[in-house]
N, C-alpha and C positions, 0 to 999 in steps of 0.2 A: 322212705323211698328216696333214691338219689335224685338230685335236681337235674342230672344230665343222663343222656343215653349215649352209649358208645355204639357206633355204626360203622360197618366196613364200607370201603369205597364202593364195592360192588353193590351192596344193599342200598346205599344212598343213590347210586346211579339208577338202580331199578325203580326206586320210589320216584325219583325225579322224572324219568322217562314216562312212567305210568301217569304221574300227575299231569305232565304236559299233554299226553294223549287225551286224558280225561277233560282237559281244558280246550281241546279241539285241534291240537297239532297232529299232523300225520306222523307216522312212525319215524320217517327219516329226519324230519325237523325236530321231533321230540328227542331223538338220540343226539343230534348235534347240539341242541340247546342245553340238554342235560350235561353234556361233556364240559361245557364252559363253566357251569355252576359247580359241578363236582370238582374240577381242577382248582377253581377259586377257593373252595372250602379246604381242599387238601393243602393248598399253598398258604393257608392261614388268612386269606382275605375274606373273613367271615361276613363283612358288610355286603359282599357281592356273591355270596354263596347260597346256602339253604334258605336264608331269609328272603332272598329275591324271588325264589320259587313261589313263595306265598303271594307276594305283591304282583308278580307277573300273572299268576293264575287268576287272581281276583280281577285284574284288568281285562283279561281275555274273556272271562266268564260274564263280565258286565258289558262287554262289547266295545270298550274304548281302545282295545287292541284287537285286531282281526286275526284270530288264530288260523283262519283258512285263507289268508290273503294270497292273492295271485301275484307272488313275488316274481318280477321279471329280471332276467339276467341277460345282458347284452355285451358282446365283445365288439367294441367300437373300432379297434385296431389291433395289430398283433400284440401290443403290450398295454392296451387300454381297455378297461371294462367298466360298465355302469350297472348298478343294481337298484331297481326301484322297489322299495319294501312294501309299498301299498298299505302302509299302516300295520304291517305284520310285526310279530315279536322280534325285538332287536337282536336277540341271540341267534334266531333262525335266519334273519336277514344277513347278519354278519358272517354266519357260517357259510352261506351261499357265496358271499363275496370272497371270503378266504379260500374257499374251494376253487373259485375261478382264478384268483391270483396265483395260487400254487400250481394250477394247471398251465397257465400262461407262462409263468417264469420257467417252467420246465422246457418250454419251446423256445423262449426268447431271451432268457437270462435276466430280465427285469420286467416287472408288471405293476401297474397301478390300477386298483379297482376302487371306485367311489360308490357310496350308498346314499340314497335320499329317501325321504318319507319313511323313516324307520323309528324305532323306539330304543330305550336304554339297552345297551348290548352287554352289560355286565362289566367285569374287569377285563382289561386288555391283555394282561399277562398270559392267560390261558391260550389266547390266539397266537401270541408270540411263541409260546412253548410248542404249539402244533407245527409252526413253521420251522422252528429250530430242529425238531425231531426229524424233519424231512431234509435237513441240511441247508435251509435257506435263511437269510437274514430278513427280518421283517421290521418295517416302521409302520406303526398304525396309530390312528387317532380318532377322536369323536368330538363333535360339539355337544353342548349341553345347555340347559336352560340358564338364563342370566342370573348370576349371583355376585358378579364383580362389576366394577366400573372400569372402562378403559383408563389407563394411568392418567391421573390428574382430574378425573371426573368425579361426580357426586351422585350418580344414578346408575343402577344396575343396567348394563347393556351387553355384558360379556359373560359367557359361560365359563365354568371351572373346567375347561376343556382338557381331558387327559391325552397323554401321548405315551407310547411304548416303543421300545426298540429291543428286539430280540436278536442275539448273535449266537449262531450255533458253535458248539465246541465238541470235538470228536468224542470225548469221554462222557458226554452228557452233562457236564457242568456248565450249561449254557449261561451266557450273560444276558440278563433280562431286566431292563429298566421299565417301570410302569409308574408314572407320576401324574397327578393332577396339578393345577396351577395355583391353588390357594395355599396360604401358609398353614391353614388348619381347616379341617372339615367342619361343616355346619353341625354335624352330630356332636362334636366335642363342645361346641358353643352351647348347644341345647342342653348338654349334660351339665355344664357349668351354671346355666340359668336355673336348672332344676335344683342344683345343689346350693344355689345362692352364693357362689364363689366367683371372684373376678377371673377374667381370661388374661393371658399374657399380652403385653403390648405388641402390636404388629400383626395380630390375628385378623382384626376387623376394624371397620369404621362405622360411625353412626350414620343416620339418614342425611346428614350434611356433608358427609365425606371426611369427617374428623376422626382420626384414630381413637379408639376407645377400649377400655378394659372392662366395661359393663356388658355382660353377655346379653342382657335384655335389649339394650340399645344396639348391640351388634346384630341381633336377629332381625331388628327393624331396619338395619342398614345394609352393609355390604361386606363381603369377604375381601381381604387384601391378598394380592398375589405374592408368590415367592419372588424374592429378588427385585421387588419394586417394579420399575418399568420393564425389566427384562422378562419377568414372568407374565406381565400383561401383554407384552409384545409377542411372546411365544404362544399365548392363548389365542391371540388374534390370528396368527399364522395357521394354527391348527383348525380354526374356524374356516379359514379360506380353503384349506385343503379338504375339509369335510363338508362344508356347506356351499360356498360360492362355486367351487370347481365341479361339484356334482349337480348343480342346477337346483339345489334344495334350499332349505331355510337356514338362517344364520342369525347370530347375535340375539336380540330380544324377540325375534320371530319364533324362536324355539320355545314351545310350551313345557311347563314343568309337569312331569308325570305324577309327582308327589303332591303338588299344590293344586293342580288342575287335572285330576285323573280322568275326567270325562272328555278332555280335549285331546286331539291328535298331537303328539309331541313333535313330529316331523324332524327328528334328529338326522344328522348326516355323519357318516364315518368314512374312513379311507384305509386302505391296506396297500403298502408298497413293498413288494418282495424283490429280493436281489439274490442271484445265484453266484456265490463267490467262486465256485468251480469254473464257471464260464469266464470269469474276470481274470483270475490269477492262478487257477488250478487248485484242486482240493488239497493236495499235499502241502503246497506252499502256504495256503490259507491256514490250515491246521497247525503248521509249525509256527507261523506268525502269531496265531492266537495263543499258543502255548507260551511263547516268549512274552507276549503282552500280559497274560495273566500272572506270570512269574514276576515280572517287573513290578506290577501293582501290588501283588500279595506279599512280596518280600520287603515292602517298604517298612522301615522301623516304625512301630506304633507310637502314637503320641501318648503322653502321660494320661493314664486313666483308661486307655484303650487296650484291649487284649491283643488284637491283631487287625490288620486291614482286610476288608472283604470287598467283593465285587457285587454290583447290583444283581439281584436274583438269587444269590447264594443261600440266603436264609430261607427264601420262599421254597427253593428246590429241596433244601434239607427238611423243611416241614412237610413237604409233599412225600418225600421218601419215608419219613417216620409215620405219617398218616396212612400210607399204603400198607405199612406193616402192622400198625397198631390200631387203625381205625380213627374216626373223628368223633369228638364229643359234641353233642347238640343239646341245648336246653330241652328239658322234657316237654314243655308246651310247644316248642317249635317242631320237635319230632312228631308229636301228636297231630299237629297241623299237616305235616307232610304225609303221614299215614292216612289221614282223612282225605286229602287231595288225591292220593293214589288209589283210593277206593276201599280203605280200611284194612288192607293187608300189610301189617308191619313185620311179617316174618322174614 
């Protein structure tokens, strides 16, 4: 028997929607939440795809995430909105926020929607893709549980807060950047610890804040940010936009869903949408983006590099291929999805 199961995007979407409904989401929220995980898996962001469905469902079934949360959506001004997740599923909360942002930007040309009292919202790239498909530029971010110290510190106070920027391109080759702020993910450090191999310098520091190549010491310490003080500063700004500005939790007030699954995470997110058509006109913007892409992609490649690419190019290529050929999931993960969906894997 193969160790993997090939699944079409439509079949994965059906399993995800049914699993979310079985966990307590209403059909609309289940559909929106499934779309984020399906797109993440199609884009090759497997850490935020099918595997998250299992952990999200477990937390809803045990009650640490409220599947039936009374999520409130308020339009505070023409271009300002606020969503209170009430401890609902993060993907459902974020979907409500994105829907509001895209509705407002259609009216006003620019819109900010913040979220509070939410949970992990998955990868940001799928939300950026949704905005791009409607012709809008999106800047989005989320705070996270503390894994880093503010630059110069020796104690975790700061989340590995991701940010994404999605820029629409008329032919569908959208430019999408989705990054977190640490030099490396904790999952890579855990893998090194399990294998008994050192980690590269610059990935993490020990509990005293001293950089280390020992993965065990790193797991007891803290992650190091990209670009030193620059990455730390950017993570702080994302936290302000996601937590402070929404009236929610921030820094080490945010609980870890992985390490403290019985606690409310109280994450915050933000979505800032811009309509380039209102600003400079669609035709002008499309022509400028075509020139922009050409200037970047025609750059002579450095030695050892085949060609220059733009952020999101590989993700969208993987998505196109997966839509045509399906996605491969580990057999045990597929079995878990089928079980969560009620046992129908057909």
